[in-house]
C-alpha positions as CSV (number, residue, x, y, z in Angstrom):
1,M,-60.2,81.1,219.3
2,N,-57.1,79.3,220.5
3,Y,-56.4,75.7,221.1
4,Y,-55.4,74.6,224.6
5,E,-54.6,71.5,226.6
6,L,-55.7,71.3,230.3
7,S,-54.3,68.6,232.6
8,F,-55.2,68.4,236.2
9,L,-54.8,66.1,239.2
10,I,-57.7,65.2,241.5
11,S,-56.9,64.0,245.0
12,S,-57.0,60.2,245.5
13,K,-58.9,60.8,248.7
14,E,-62.0,62.0,246.8
15,K,-64.8,59.5,246.3
16,E,-65.6,58.1,242.9
17,G,-68.8,60.2,242.8
18,S,-67.1,63.4,243.6
19,I,-64.4,62.8,241.0
20,K,-67.1,62.4,238.4
21,E,-68.7,65.7,239.6
22,I,-65.4,67.6,239.4
23,V,-64.7,66.3,235.8
24,E,-68.3,67.1,234.8
25,K,-68.1,70.6,236.3
26,I,-65.0,71.3,234.2
27,N,-66.6,69.7,231.1
28,Q,-69.7,71.9,231.4
29,F,-67.6,75.0,231.7
30,L,-65.5,74.1,228.6
31,N,-68.6,73.2,226.6
32,K,-70.3,76.4,227.5
33,E,-67.3,78.6,226.7
34,G,-65.6,76.7,223.9
35,V,-65.4,73.4,222.0
36,I,-63.9,70.2,223.5
37,F,-61.9,68.0,221.0
38,F,-60.6,65.4,223.5
39,Q,-61.2,64.3,227.0
40,S,-59.5,61.5,228.9
41,L,-61.1,59.6,231.7
42,P,-59.7,60.1,235.2
43,M,-56.8,57.6,235.7
44,K,-55.1,56.9,239.0
45,R,-51.4,57.6,238.8
46,S,-48.5,57.4,241.2
47,L,-46.9,60.8,241.5
48,A,-43.2,61.4,241.1
49,Y,-43.1,63.4,244.3
50,P,-45.8,64.1,246.9
51,I,-48.2,66.9,246.2
52,K,-50.0,68.2,249.3
53,K,-48.8,65.1,251.1
54,E,-50.4,62.8,248.5
55,E,-48.6,60.0,246.7
56,E,-51.3,59.2,244.1
57,A,-53.9,61.2,242.2
58,F,-56.3,61.0,239.3
59,L,-55.1,62.6,236.1
60,T,-57.5,64.0,233.6
61,T,-56.8,65.8,230.3
62,F,-58.9,68.0,228.0
63,E,-58.0,69.4,224.6
64,F,-60.3,72.3,223.7
65,E,-60.7,75.5,221.8
66,M,-61.7,78.7,223.6
67,E,-61.3,82.5,223.5
68,S,-58.2,83.5,225.4
69,N,-60.1,85.9,227.7
70,K,-62.0,82.9,229.1
71,I,-58.9,81.2,230.4
72,E,-58.8,83.4,233.5
73,E,-62.3,82.3,234.4
74,L,-61.2,78.7,233.9
75,E,-58.3,79.2,236.2
76,K,-60.6,80.7,238.9
77,L,-62.9,77.6,238.6
78,L,-59.9,75.2,238.9
79,K,-58.5,77.0,241.9
80,S,-61.9,77.2,243.7
81,T,-62.8,73.5,243.0
82,K,-62.1,71.4,246.1
83,G,-60.2,68.2,245.3
84,I,-58.0,69.6,242.5
85,L,-54.4,69.3,243.6
86,R,-52.7,70.9,240.6
87,Y,-53.5,71.9,237.0
88,L,-51.6,73.0,233.9
89,I,-53.0,74.8,230.9
90,I,-50.9,75.1,227.8
91,R,-51.6,76.7,224.4
92,K,-51.0,74.4,221.5
93,K,-51.2,74.4,217.8
94,K,-54.4,72.9,216.5
95,P,-53.7,69.5,215.1
96,Q,-54.1,69.2,211.4
97,Q,-56.7,66.6,210.4
98,K,-55.3,64.1,208.0
99,P,-57.3,63.8,204.8
100,T,-59.1,60.5,204.6
101,T,-57.9,58.5,201.6
102,P,-60.3,56.0,200.1
103,P,-59.1,52.4,200.3
104,E,-57.6,50.8,197.2
105,E,-60.0,49.1,194.8
106,K,-57.9,46.0,195.0
107,S,-58.7,45.5,198.7
108,K,-62.5,45.8,197.9
109,K,-62.5,42.8,195.5
110,K,-64.1,39.7,197.0
111,V,-62.6,36.3,196.2
112,K,-64.7,33.2,195.8
113,I,-64.1,30.2,197.9
114,S,-63.6,28.1,194.7
115,Q,-60.8,30.4,193.7
116,L,-59.2,30.0,197.1
117,D,-59.5,26.2,196.9
118,E,-57.8,26.2,193.5
119,K,-55.0,28.4,194.7
120,L,-54.5,26.1,197.8
121,K,-54.4,23.0,195.6
122,E,-51.8,24.7,193.3
123,I,-49.6,25.7,196.3
124,L,-49.9,22.3,198.0
125,G,-49.3,20.5,194.7
126,E,-46.1,22.5,194.2
127,N,-44.9,21.7,197.7
128,E,-45.5,17.9,197.3
129,S,-43.4,17.7,194.1
130,K,-40.4,19.3,195.8
């Protein structure tokens, strides 16, 4: 399986309900045929230049893993979905997960309030003598 990123623009003329339907339709296909690692919510963006006479569109991005032979089906779905102005699918390297390191023991120690008070008195006492 290969790792991909899909970004697509949804027309700003679409109603909120239909935008959710479009994103859900793509989401269902990707879940059925592969594994989704990341999905951004549709965000309204101003376009650098008009696309199909539109100045604004909703941008959504998915990062997913899928067999390469299913990409053609995904493209057909994107082309046939009313409301999608443009899309881009790129193949990427799968990001390496960073190993989680346990926090240092020092940060786990709890300090008593009495110790804090003593330290404060010590600091304040030094400042008063100067």
